[in-house]
TORROLO-480610 format. One line per 5 residues: number of its first residue (from 1); for each residue x, y, z of N, C-alpha, C. Coordinates in pm, whole numbers. Layout:
NUM = X,Y,Z,X,Y,Z,X,Y,Z | ... .
***
This chain:
1 = 4493,-358,1240,4460,-289,1114,4421,-388,1004 | 4463,-514,1020,4438,-612,915,4289,-640,896 | 4207,-620,1005,4065,-650,990,3993,-549,901 | 4059,-438,866,4001,-344,770,4027,-385,626 | 4123,-476,608,4174,-502,474,4065,-553,379 .
6 = 3994,-659,421,3894,-716,331,3778,-621,302 | 3720,-554,403,3613,-458,370,3658,-347,276 | 3779,-294,299,3830,-189,210,3855,-247,71 | 3908,-370,66,3933,-435,-63,3804,-458,-139 | 3701,-504,-71,3573,-527,-137,3510,-395,-184 .
11 = 3529,-291,-107,3481,-158,-149,3555,-113,-275 | 3686,-134,-276,3766,-100,-393,3722,-181,-514 | 3689,-307,-492,3644,-392,-603,3516,-337,-664 | 3423,-291,-581,3300,-232,-635,3329,-106,-715 | 3421,-24,-665,3459,97,-738,3517,59,-874 .
16 = 3605,-41,-875,3668,-86,-1000,3565,-137,-1099 | 3469,-215,-1050,3368,-272,-1139,3283,-162,-1202 | 3233,-70,-1119,3145,35,-1171,3219,131,-1263 | 3338,175,-1220,3416,264,-1307,3462,190,-1431 | 3493,60,-1415,3537,-20,-1530,3428,-34,-1635 .
21 = 3302,-42,-1592,3192,-49,-1688,3190,76,-1775 | 3199,191,-1711,3201,317,-1787,3322,324,-1879 | 3438,283,-1829,3561,285,-1909,3548,196,-2033 | 3498,75,-2014,3486,-19,-2126,3383,29,-2228 | 3270,78,-2178,3167,124,-2270,3215,241,-2357 .
26 = 3297,330,-2299,3346,444,-2377,3468,409,-2460 | 3563,335,-2402,3691,311,-2468,3681,203,-2574 | 3613,95,-2542,3614,-22,-2630,3481,-45,-2701 | 3369,-26,-2632,3239,-41,-2697,3203,83,-2780 | 3282,191,-2760,3266,314,-2839,3128,378,-2823 .
31 = 3074,368,-2702,2950,442,-2678,2976,590,-2697 | 2881,657,-2759,2898,799,-2788,2912,879,-2659 | 3001,979,-2662,3023,1061,-2543,2897,1137,-2503 | 2807,1158,-2599,2682,1227,-2566,2594,1146,-2471 | 2610,1011,-2477,2535,926,-2383,2576,959,-2241 .
36 = 2707,969,-2217,2757,996,-2082,2734,1142,-2044 | 2733,1229,-2144,2699,1369,-2116,2555,1379,-2066 | 2467,1298,-2125,2326,1297,-2082,2314,1239,-1941 | 2392,1135,-1913,2389,1077,-1778,2439,1179,-1677 | 2543,1255,-1714,2595,1359,-1626,2489,1464,-1596 .
41 = 2413,1502,-1700,2303,1598,-1680,2198,1541,-1586 | 2168,1411,-1602,2072,1346,-1513,2123,1350,-1369 | 2252,1324,-1351,2312,1328,-1218,2299,1467,-1156 | 2344,1566,-1230,2353,1702,-1175,2214,1762,-1152 | 2122,1736,-1243,1992,1804,-1238,1883,1727,-1165 .
46 = 1897,1594,-1152,1788,1514,-1096,1833,1430,-976 | 1921,1333,-998,1948,1234,-892,2028,1292,-776 | 2128,1376,-805,2208,1435,-697,2124,1529,-611 | 2043,1619,-670,1954,1701,-585,1858,1616,-502 | 1804,1509,-563,1713,1422,-489,1784,1355,-371 .
51 = 1908,1311,-394,1984,1246,-286,2012,1344,-172 | 2058,1465,-208,2085,1565,-104,1958,1603,-28 | 1849,1623,-101,1724,1663,-35,1679,1559,67 | 1677,1431,26,1627,1328,117,1722,1305,234 | 1852,1312,210,1947,1289,320,1950,1408,416 .
56 = 1949,1527,364,1949,1645,451,1822,1652,535 | 1709,1618,475,1583,1626,548,1572,1519,654 | 1658,1415,645,1657,1307,745,1745,1339,865 | 1820,1449,859,1910,1487,967,1833,1567,1071 | 1856,1535,1196,1792,1610,1304,1836,1756,1298 .
61 = 1742,1847,1314,1776,1989,1299,1878,2036,1403 | 1885,1966,1515,1985,2002,1616,2126,1974,1568 | 2141,1885,1468,2273,1848,1417,2318,1933,1299 | 2230,2017,1245,2263,2093,1125,2378,2190,1148 | 2387,2246,1267,2491,2346,1295,2631,2288,1282 .
66 = 2644,2156,1295,2776,2095,1288,2840,2106,1150 | 2758,2137,1048,2813,2152,913,2854,2293,878 | 2836,2387,972,2858,2529,940,3003,2562,908 | 3097,2486,963,3238,2518,942,3295,2461,812 | 3221,2377,744,3279,2310,627,3309,2403,510 .
71 = 3232,2510,487,3278,2606,386,3414,2667,419 | 3440,2689,548,3572,2739,589,3679,2634,568 | 3647,2508,597,3742,2400,572,3776,2392,422 | 3674,2413,338,3698,2411,193,3795,2521,152 | 3774,2641,205,3865,2752,175,4006,2723,225 .
76 = 4017,2659,342,4147,2626,398,4221,2526,311 | 4154,2421,268,4217,2319,184,4257,2378,49 | 4169,2460,-10,4202,2524,-137,4323,2616,-121 | 4323,2696,-14,4434,2790,9,4567,2720,28 | 4569,2615,110,4693,2540,134,4741,2474,4 .
81 = 4648,2414,-69,4685,2348,-195,4741,2448,-296 | 4681,2567,-301,4728,2669,-394,4870,2714,-360 | 4897,2737,-232,5031,2779,-189,5134,2668,-218 | 5095,2544,-194,5185,2433,-226,5211,2422,-375 | 5109,2455,-456,5128,2450,-602,5229,2553,-649 .
86 = 5230,2670,-587,5330,2772,-620,5470,2723,-589 | 5484,2655,-475,5614,2603,-434,5661,2492,-528 | 5573,2398,-559,5611,2286,-646,5639,2332,-789 | 5566,2433,-835,5590,2485,-970,5732,2537,-984 | 5785,2596,-877,5923,2646,-880,6023,2531,-865 .
91 = 5995,2440,-772,6088,2330,-747,6105,2244,-872 | 5996,2214,-941,6001,2125,-1057,6008,2200,-1190 | 6030,2329,-1182,6055,2413,-1301,5945,2394,-1407 | 5824,2408,-1363,5711,2401,-1457,5716,2525,-1546 | 5713,2510,-1679,5719,2627,-1769,5609,2728,-1739 .
96 = 5641,2855,-1755,5544,2959,-1723,5415,2947,-1803 | 5425,2902,-1928,5305,2891,-2011,5209,2783,-1959 | 5261,2689,-1880,5178,2581,-1826,5149,2597,-1678 | 5204,2701,-1616,5203,2708,-1470,5063,2726,-1412 | 4978,2805,-1476,4844,2826,-1422,4762,2698,-1426 .
101 = 4773,2623,-1537,4701,2496,-1545,4752,2400,-1438 | 4883,2399,-1420,4945,2314,-1318,4892,2349,-1179 | 4881,2477,-1151,4831,2522,-1021,4685,2478,-1001 | 4607,2480,-1108,4468,2436,-1098,4462,2286,-1066 | 4546,2206,-1132,4549,2063,-1107,4589,2032,-963 .
106 = 4680,2111,-909,4725,2091,-771,4621,2136,-669 | 4540,2233,-706,4452,2299,-609,4314,2237,-598 | 4257,2193,-710,4117,2150,-710,4105,2000,-737 | 4018,1937,-659,3998,1792,-671,3850,1761,-696 | 3822,1633,-709,3684,1588,-731,3614,1579,-596 .
111 = 3581,1695,-540,3540,1705,-400,3398,1661,-371 | 3315,1644,-473,3175,1609,-450,3142,1466,-485 | 3164,1428,-609,3121,1297,-657,3187,1182,-583 | 3319,1181,-576,3390,1065,-521,3361,1045,-372 | 3366,1150,-287,3332,1127,-145,3193,1067,-126 .
116 = 3095,1117,-201,2959,1063,-187,2954,915,-223 | 3021,879,-333,3022,739,-375,3097,652,-274 | 3207,701,-221,3285,624,-124,3204,595,2 | 3133,696,53,3057,675,176,2948,570,156 | 2881,573,42,2777,474,16,2836,333,8 .
121 = 2951,321,-58,3012,189,-74,3067,138,59 | 3135,224,135,3186,183,266,3071,142,358 | 2962,218,354,2847,189,439,2786,53,405 | 2791,16,276,2734,-112,233,2825,-230,267 | 2955,-205,282,3050,-315,297,3110,-330,435 .
126 = 3100,-228,520,3165,-231,649,3063,-235,762 | 3068,-339,840,2977,-353,952,3001,-242,1054 | 2894,-174,1093,2903,-68,1193,2945,67,1140 | 2972,76,1010,3019,202,952,2915,313,970 | 2789,283,937,2684,383,945,2663,436,1085 .
131 = 2670,347,1183,2649,389,1322,2768,471,1373 | 2889,425,1343,3008,492,1394,3022,633,1336 | 2995,645,1206,3012,774,1138,2882,852,1123 | 2778,806,1189,2653,880,1198,2596,918,1061 | 2584,815,975,2522,836,844,2378,881,868 .
136 = 2321,982,800,2371,1053,682,2445,1184,711 | 2502,1200,829,2571,1324,864,2679,1364,763 | 2762,1268,713,2864,1308,614,2808,1376,490 | 2685,1341,450,2625,1407,333,2605,1556,359 | 2568,1590,482,2554,1732,520,2688,1803,506 .
141 = 2794,1738,553,2926,1801,550,2977,1817,406 | 2955,1716,324,2996,1727,184,2917,1837,115 | 2787,1842,142,2705,1948,84,2753,2086,124 | 2786,2104,252,2838,2232,298,2973,2263,235 | 3054,2161,220,3188,2176,162,3180,2225,17 .
146 = 3095,2161,-63,3090,2196,-206,3011,2324,-232 | 2939,2375,-130,2874,2506,-148,2977,2613,-183 | 3099,2599,-131,3208,2692,-161,3301,2635,-267 | 3330,2507,-255,3432,2445,-340,3395,2448,-488 | 3272,2408,-519,3231,2397,-659,3232,2531,-733 .
151 = 3174,2639,-675,3183,2768,-745,3326,2816,-766 | 3414,2789,-669,3554,2830,-685,3624,2749,-794 | 3589,2622,-805,3643,2539,-913,3606,2597,-1049 | 3478,2635,-1063,3430,2682,-1193,3458,2829,-1218 | 3510,2899,-1122,3550,3038,-1142,3702,3051,-1143 .
156 = 3765,3031,-1028,3911,3042,-1020,3978,2930,-1099 | 3930,2805,-1081,3989,2694,-1155,3977,2712,-1305 | 3858,2753,-1349,3837,2776,-1492,3923,2890,-1544 | 3942,2995,-1463,4029,3106,-1503,4173,3059,-1519 | 4222,2980,-1425,4361,2932,-1432,4384,2849,-1558 .
161 = 4283,2771,-1597,4300,2681,-1713,4274,2753,-1845 | 4165,2828,-1854,4125,2886,-1982,4164,3031,-1998 | 4190,3101,-1886,4220,3244,-1893,4096,3329,-1902 | 3977,3266,-1894,3852,3342,-1901,3838,3429,-1778 | 3803,3553,-1798,3796,3649,-1687,3655,3706,-1667 .
166 = 3556,3632,-1714,3419,3680,-1698,3378,3690,-1552 | 3277,3771,-1524,3231,3788,-1387,3170,3659,-1333 | 3186,3638,-1203,3122,3525,-1138,2973,3553,-1127 | 2892,3464,-1185,2747,3484,-1187,2682,3405,-1074 | 2568,3454,-1032,2497,3391,-921,2459,3248,-954 .
171 = 2436,3217,-1083,2395,3081,-1120,2507,2980,-1098 | 2633,3028,-1087,2741,2937,-1054,2728,2885,-911 | 2657,2958,-828,2638,2918,-690,2505,2844,-670 | 2400,2887,-741,2267,2827,-725,2247,2722,-832 | 2305,2604,-811,2294,2490,-902,2189,2394,-848 .
176 = 2142,2298,-930,2043,2202,-880,2087,2127,-753 | 2213,2078,-743,2252,2014,-617,2243,2109,-497 | 2282,2236,-517,2273,2334,-409,2127,2355,-369 | 2038,2361,-468,1895,2374,-437,1846,2254,-357 | 1893,2134,-395,1858,2013,-320,1907,2021,-176 .
181 = 2030,2069,-158,2087,2084,-23,2002,2181,60 | 1973,2297,2,1900,2400,75,1757,2356,107 | 1692,2287,13,1555,2239,38,1555,2133,149 | 1656,2046,147,1667,1945,252,1690,2006,388 | 1775,2109,394,1801,2178,520,1674,2246,571 .
186 = 1600,2308,480,1475,2375,520,1374,2274,574 | 1366,2158,510,1274,2054,559,1315,2007,698 | 1446,1992,717,1495,1951,849,1464,2057,954 | 1489,2183,920,1463,2292,1014,1315,2305,1047 | 1230,2270,951,1085,2284,972,1028,2172,1059 .
191 = 1114,2073,1092,1065,1961,1173,971,1870,1097 | 1004,1844,970,915,1764,884,927,1614,907 | 1017,1572,996,1038,1429,1020,912,1350,1046 | 825,1394,1138,702,1319,1164,610,1308,1041 | 604,1412,960,522,1406,839,577,1304,740 .
196 = 711,1302,725,774,1207,633,757,1064,683 | 760,1045,814,751,910,872,608,856,877 | 509,942,860,369,902,871,322,831,744 | 295,701,755,256,620,639,120,660,583 | 41,733,659,-93,771,612,-92,898,528 .
201 = 24,964,520,34,1090,446,114,1071,317 | 82,1150,214,154,1136,87,302,1177,97 | 335,1259,199,474,1305,210,571,1187,224 | 527,1084,295,613,967,317,649,902,183 | 552,893,93,575,824,-34,648,912,-134 .
206 = 624,1041,-128,701,1133,-212,848,1129,-172 | 872,1136,-42,1009,1130,10,1074,997,-27 | 998,887,-16,1051,756,-50,1087,745,-197 | 1004,803,-284,1033,802,-427,1159,880,-459 | 1173,996,-398,1293,1077,-419,1418,1006,-364 .
211 = 1401,936,-252,1514,862,-194,1558,750,-287 | 1463,680,-347,1496,575,-444,1567,634,-565 | 1518,748,-611,1582,815,-724,1725,855,-689 | 1744,908,-570,1878,949,-528,1973,833,-508 | 1918,713,-483,2003,597,-454,2084,551,-575 .
216 = 2045,592,-696,2122,551,-815,2238,646,-842 | 2253,750,-760,2355,851,-785,2496,793,-780 | 2528,720,-674,2666,672,-656,2713,580,-769 | 2635,477,-810,2682,395,-922,2696,474,-1052 | 2603,565,-1076,2613,646,-1198,2736,736,-1196 .
221 = 2770,790,-1077,2889,874,-1064,3012,796,-1109 | 3028,673,-1060,3147,594,-1092,3149,552,-1239 | 3033,521,-1295,3027,485,-1437,3068,604,-1524 | 3019,723,-1490,3053,843,-1567,3201,876,-1553 | 3256,864,-1432,3398,890,-1413,3482,791,-1493 .
226 = 3441,665,-1494,3513,567,-1575,3510,601,-1722 | 3394,648,-1769,3382,688,-1910,3470,809,-1941 | 3478,903,-1846,3564,1021,-1868,3710,982,-1878 | 3752,886,-1795,3890,837,-1805,3910,763,-1937 | 3809,687,-1979,3819,615,-2106,3827,706,-2227 .
231 = 3779,828,-2212,3782,924,-2322,3917,994,-2337 | 3999,987,-2232,4129,1054,-2237,4220,985,-2337 | 4292,1064,-2415,4382,1009,-2516,4516,1080,-2512 | 4623,1002,-2532,4758,1056,-2543,4804,1030,-2686 | 4806,1136,-2766,4832,1122,-2909,4976,1150,-2949 .
236 = 5059,1194,-2857,5197,1225,-2891,5289,1184,-2777 | 5417,1175,-2808,5513,1143,-2703,5525,1263,-2609 | 5547,1231,-2482,5549,1334,-2380,5693,1364,-2338 | 5722,1492,-2316,5854,1536,-2275,5872,1521,-2125 | 5994,1544,-2078,6020,1541,-1934,5939,1645,-1861 .
241 = 5920,1762,-1924,5839,1867,-1862,5694,1822,-1848 | 5643,1749,-1948,5507,1697,-1941,5493,1597,-1828 | 5594,1512,-1810,5591,1412,-1704,5588,1480,-1567 | 5672,1581,-1549,5673,1655,-1423,5538,1723,-1400 | 5484,1781,-1504,5354,1848,-1498,5245,1751,-1453 .
246 = 5249,1627,-1504,5142,1532,-1478,5156,1459,-1344 | 5280,1429,-1304,5299,1344,-1187,5311,1421,-1056 | 5371,1539,-1060,5401,1606,-932,5279,1660,-858 | 5164,1689,-922,5047,1725,-841,5007,1617,-741 | 5047,1491,-771,5014,1382,-679,5086,1397,-545 .
251 = 5196,1473,-544,5266,1496,-417,5176,1570,-318 | 5091,1659,-370,4996,1731,-284,4877,1643,-252 | 4815,1587,-356,4691,1511,-340,4710,1386,-257 | 4818,1312,-279,4836,1182,-213,4956,1177,-119 | 5023,1290,-100,5139,1294,-13,5125,1392,99 .
256 = 5143,1520,68,5152,1623,172,5023,1639,250 | 4909,1656,181,4783,1681,252,4738,1564,339 | 4727,1442,285,4682,1333,372,4781,1299,483 | 4911,1307,453,5010,1277,556,5003,1379,669 | 4987,1507,633,4976,1611,735,4850,1591,819 .
261 = 4741,1554,755,4616,1531,829,4631,1415,927 | 4691,1305,884,4709,1189,971,4800,1221,1089 | 4902,1301,1066,4992,1343,1175,4918,1430,1277 | 4836,1522,1226,4756,1606,1317,4659,1520,1397 | 4600,1422,1331,4504,1334,1398,4572,1251,1506 .
266 = 4695,1213,1482,4768,1129,1578,4818,1209,1699 | 4860,1334,1676,4931,1406,1782,4860,1529,1836 | 4755,1578,1769,4692,1702,1812,4557,1674,1878 | 4544,1697,2008,4418,1668,2077,4297,1741,2021 | 4317,1865,1974,4205,1942,1918,4145,1874,1796 .
271 = 4229,1810,1716,4180,1735,1599,4116,1605,1644 | 4176,1538,1739,4122,1411,1790,3984,1430,1852 | 3955,1550,1901,3828,1576,1967,3711,1593,1869 | 3740,1609,1740,3634,1625,1641,3555,1495,1626 | 3430,1508,1586,3345,1391,1567,3400,1302,1455 .
276 = 3383,1169,1465,3433,1080,1360,3383,1115,1221 | 3256,1156,1209,3202,1190,1077,3270,1314,1019 | 3305,1411,1105,3377,1530,1059,3517,1491,1011 | 3586,1409,1090,3720,1365,1054,3719,1285,924 | 3619,1201,907,3611,1119,786,3600,1206,661 .
281 = 3509,1303,664,3489,1389,548,3614,1472,520 | 3673,1529,624,3794,1610,604,3908,1526,548 | 3924,1405,599,4032,1320,548,4009,1281,402 | 3886,1242,370,3855,1207,231,3879,1326,139 | 3843,1446,183,3859,1564,98,4006,1604,80 .
286 = 4094,1557,167,4237,1583,147,4305,1474,65 | 4231,1370,29,4290,1256,-42,4202,1220,-161 | 4188,1311,-253,4095,1296,-365,4168,1324,-496 | 4135,1251,-603,4199,1277,-733,4167,1416,-788 | 4243,1454,-886,4225,1582,-956,4084,1590,-1015 .
291 = 4026,1709,-1018,3893,1728,-1077,3893,1688,-1224 | 3806,1593,-1260,3801,1545,-1398,3756,1653,-1495 | 3690,1757,-1444,3642,1866,-1531,3756,1937,-1605 | 3879,1924,-1554,3990,1992,-1619,4019,1938,-1758 | 3979,1815,-1785,3993,1762,-1921,3911,1844,-2019 .
296 = 3787,1877,-1978,3699,1959,-2063,3755,2100,-2076 | 3802,2156,-1963,3852,2294,-1963,3975,2310,-2052 | 4069,2214,-2046,4191,2226,-2127,4160,2209,-2276 | 4063,2125,-2307,4022,2112,-2448,3963,2243,-2498 | 3885,2306,-2413,3826,2435,-2449,3934,2540,-2469 .
301 = 4037,2537,-2382,4144,2636,-2390,4245,2604,-2499 | 4250,2476,-2541,4345,2436,-2644,4490,2436,-2598 | 4515,2406,-2471,4652,2403,-2420,4664,2298,-2310 | 4783,2236,-2303,4814,2135,-2202,4717,2017,-2201 | 4657,1988,-2318,4558,1881,-2322,4620,1746,-2292 .
306 = 4735,1715,-2358,4798,1585,-2342,4849,1565,-2200 | 4918,1666,-2148,4974,1655,-2014,4864,1647,-1908 | 4754,1720,-1929,4642,1712,-1835,4575,1576,-1842 | 4561,1521,-1963,4506,1386,-1976,4591,1285,-1901 | 4723,1297,-1913,4813,1207,-1840,4798,1228,-1689 .
311 = 4787,1354,-1645,4770,1383,-1502,4644,1317,-1448 | 4536,1321,-1525,4412,1258,-1481,4424,1106,-1477 | 4489,1048,-1578,4510,903,-1579,4593,859,-1459 | 4699,933,-1431,4785,901,-1317,4708,919,-1186 | 4633,1027,-1177,4561,1059,-1054,4458,952,-1021 .
316 = 4375,915,-1118,4269,818,-1091,4322,676,-1084 | 4424,645,-1164,4484,511,-1159,4552,484,-1027 | 4632,578,-981,4705,559,-855,4612,564,-734 | 4500,633,-746,4405,645,-635,4354,508,-591 | 4337,419,-686,4285,286,-656,4381,207,-567 .
321 = 4509,238,-573,4608,169,-490,4636,244,-361 | 4629,375,-366,4661,458,-249,4546,460,-149 | 4423,464,-199,4307,475,-112,4300,367,-3 | 4316,237,-37,4305,136,70,4408,155,181 | 4530,191,147,4635,209,247,4599,323,341 .
326 = 4561,436,284,4527,552,367,4403,527,453 | 4303,459,397,4181,434,473,4209,342,592 | 4294,242,574,4327,154,686,4402,230,796 | 4492,319,757,4562,401,855,4464,492,930 | 4373,552,856,4275,643,916,4185,568,1014 .
331 = 4132,454,971,4042,377,1058,4114,334,1186 | 4242,302,1175,4317,261,1294,4332,381,1390 | 4362,499,1337,4386,614,1422,4260,661,1495 | 4144,643,1433,4020,687,1501,3953,573,1577 | 4021,456,1581,3973,340,1659,3835,293,1614 .
336 = 3818,286,1482,3692,235,1426,3687,84,1444 .
***
């Protein structure tokens, strides 16, 4: 397992550098939050759709069916996390007025941005990673996963935090990244590979331009996340209830879910039989920090702002130390 240490460490170092840039620019250089809001819009509306489109269209159409179960996996992870949140809320005596927000923190994670960034960084730093995990296959799985996960975050998650009970609108499902995913899948199904590969046709250069545009997604993701953490503020002393509220969701995110997954991987043949790329995405999705969007939601709702800010700081800070340990265990179990 020791031979994974340096590649994982170097990957972590890149994450720290990129997120640290965003953190410093927001916290100490005092860059306006509107700058990072604009970068987020660029990510969501331009670079992320471009990345999904080019990666999905590069996947052989015979392999597309392998992503069909990931919406179900998303529902399973959300359901298990939600049930565990009900249990922990009782065990740790979370006040009723804060319980719904607590359940949201326990249930929803940063399921899209961080996995995408991690795969790009691991692929750049680990010899044989792309071949073993069949890159760009994980992008298909993440895309399928967030087709369900993201709308539920912005509907059920938003309801738990803000109490808003408005109807779920179709536009919550048809977002620019989803359009990029669907267009990429359609290109793959149409057998466009030869057209894209033909240097004499404009399709090759259009696809190449979009691929270059999509390639800036991962560094921008980490810079924006760092800026979001840098924007968090704790303006008052926190009570014991606040500490329990902020720290105990980590028992699900970094304890119960990943430990259960690793045990299943070690002892259950049905899990061991899954493709390495499927196992990688599922494991990453069970070991992800709390969704950073909850900072915005709690500010909008005007409740649990301080405790949620602390929960996010704890979640993202501890992730940097927990991730290398879990990844080395995972790589050992799948014989990478």
